[in-house]
C-alpha positions as CSV (number, residue, x, y, z in Angstrom):
1,M,0.0,0.0,0.0
2,K,1.3,3.4,-1.0
3,K,1.9,5.8,1.9
4,R,-0.1,9.0,1.7
5,I,2.1,12.1,1.6
6,H,-0.4,14.9,1.2
7,N,-2.4,16.1,4.3
8,R,-1.7,13.2,6.4
9,K,-4.2,12.6,9.2
10,E,-1.7,12.9,12.0
11,L,-0.9,16.5,11.0
12,E,-4.5,17.6,10.6
13,A,-4.9,19.3,14.0
14,I,-1.6,21.2,13.5
15,R,-2.7,22.3,10.0
16,K,-6.0,23.6,11.3
17,K,-4.4,25.5,14.2
18,L,-1.9,27.1,11.7
19,R,-4.7,28.0,9.3
20,K,-6.6,29.8,12.1
21,N,-3.4,31.6,13.3
22,L,-1.7,32.8,10.2
23,T,1.2,35.2,10.7
24,P,0.4,38.8,9.5
25,A,2.5,38.2,6.4
26,E,0.8,35.0,5.6
27,A,-2.7,36.6,6.1
28,F,-1.6,39.5,3.8
29,L,-0.4,37.3,1.0
30,W,-3.3,34.9,1.4
31,K,-5.7,37.7,0.5
32,H,-4.0,37.8,-3.0
33,L,-3.7,34.0,-3.5
34,K,-7.1,32.7,-2.3
35,A,-10.0,32.0,-4.6
36,K,-7.9,31.6,-7.7
37,Q,-7.1,35.3,-7.8
38,L,-3.6,34.8,-9.2
39,M,-3.9,33.8,-12.8
40,G,-6.6,31.2,-12.0
41,R,-4.3,29.1,-9.8
42,R,-5.8,27.4,-6.7
43,F,-3.6,27.7,-3.7
44,Q,-4.0,26.0,-0.4
45,K,-2.7,27.4,2.9
46,Q,-1.0,25.3,5.5
47,H,-0.9,22.1,3.3
48,S,1.2,19.1,4.5
49,I,3.5,17.2,2.2
50,G,5.2,14.3,3.9
51,P,6.3,15.4,7.4
52,Y,6.2,19.1,6.6
53,I,3.5,21.7,6.6
54,V,4.1,24.3,3.9
55,D,2.7,27.8,4.0
56,F,1.1,27.9,0.5
57,Y,0.8,25.1,-2.1
58,C,-0.4,25.2,-5.7
59,A,-0.9,21.6,-6.9
60,F,-1.4,22.5,-10.6
61,E,2.1,24.0,-10.7
62,K,3.7,21.8,-8.0
63,L,4.7,25.1,-6.4
64,I,5.3,25.8,-2.7
65,V,5.6,29.3,-1.4
66,E,7.2,29.7,2.0
67,L,7.3,32.9,4.1
68,D,10.2,33.3,6.5
69,G,10.2,35.5,9.6
70,E,13.1,36.4,11.8
71,V,13.0,33.0,13.4
72,H,14.4,31.6,10.2
73,L,17.5,33.9,10.3
74,N,19.9,31.7,12.2
75,P,22.1,28.8,11.2
76,T,20.0,26.1,12.8
77,A,16.8,27.2,11.2
78,E,18.5,27.7,7.9
79,E,19.8,24.1,8.0
80,K,16.3,22.8,8.8
81,D,14.8,24.9,6.0
82,N,17.5,23.5,3.6
83,R,16.7,19.9,4.6
84,R,13.0,20.6,4.2
85,T,13.5,22.2,0.8
86,G,15.7,19.4,-0.4
87,Y,13.0,16.8,0.6
88,L,10.3,18.7,-1.3
89,Q,12.5,19.2,-4.3
90,Q,13.3,15.5,-4.5
91,L,9.5,14.9,-4.7
92,G,9.4,17.3,-7.8
93,Y,8.2,20.5,-6.1
94,T,9.5,23.9,-6.7
95,V,10.0,25.8,-3.4
96,I,10.3,29.6,-3.3
97,R,10.9,31.6,-0.2
98,F,10.3,35.2,0.8
99,E,11.0,37.1,3.9
100,N,7.9,38.4,5.7
101,K,9.1,42.0,5.3
102,I,9.3,41.8,1.5
103,V,5.7,40.6,1.4
104,F,4.6,43.9,3.0
105,D,7.2,46.2,1.4
106,N,7.0,44.9,-2.2
107,L,3.9,42.7,-2.7
108,F,3.9,43.3,-6.5
109,S,7.4,41.8,-6.9
110,V,6.4,38.8,-4.7
111,L,3.3,38.1,-6.8
112,E,5.4,38.5,-10.0
113,E,8.0,36.1,-8.7
114,I,5.3,33.6,-7.9
115,K,3.8,34.0,-11.4
116,S,7.2,33.5,-13.0
117,H,7.1,29.9,-11.8
118,F,3.8,29.2,-13.5
119,N,4.1,26.9,-16.5
120,G,0.7,26.8,-18.3
121,E,-2.0,29.2,-19.1
122,I,-5.3,28.8,-17.1
123,D,-6.1,32.4,-16.5
124,I,-9.8,32.7,-16.2
C-alpha cells in the first residue's frame, strides 16, 4: 500500500491550528492567493506534504511558497529549511521563499516572482 504524503491525518490538528493563526505576512499574502485570484491558480494554505506543513501550495504548478520571519534567520533554522526544501524538491516540487518583510514592502514583486514559476495558461 502506497503511503499517503499529502495532508496526512496525524498533521490535521496542527494544520487547522496554523490556518486559524496565520502570521500577519501569511494573512496578507493569502488575500491575494485565495479564490484563484492569481492567474486562476488554486492555492491552499498550510498544506502538508510528507512530514512538513508548507505555507502555500499550488498543486497545478507543483509550487510551494514559504514565508520566513526572523525565526528563520539563524544557522540552525537555515539548516532545517534547507533539509525541508531538499526533501520537497526530491519529490518534484519547486520551493520559493520570501522574507515576511518583503511581502509587505513589495507585494507586487512577490506576486510577479510567484507567477514567473507558472508553466501553463489557465487564467480565467
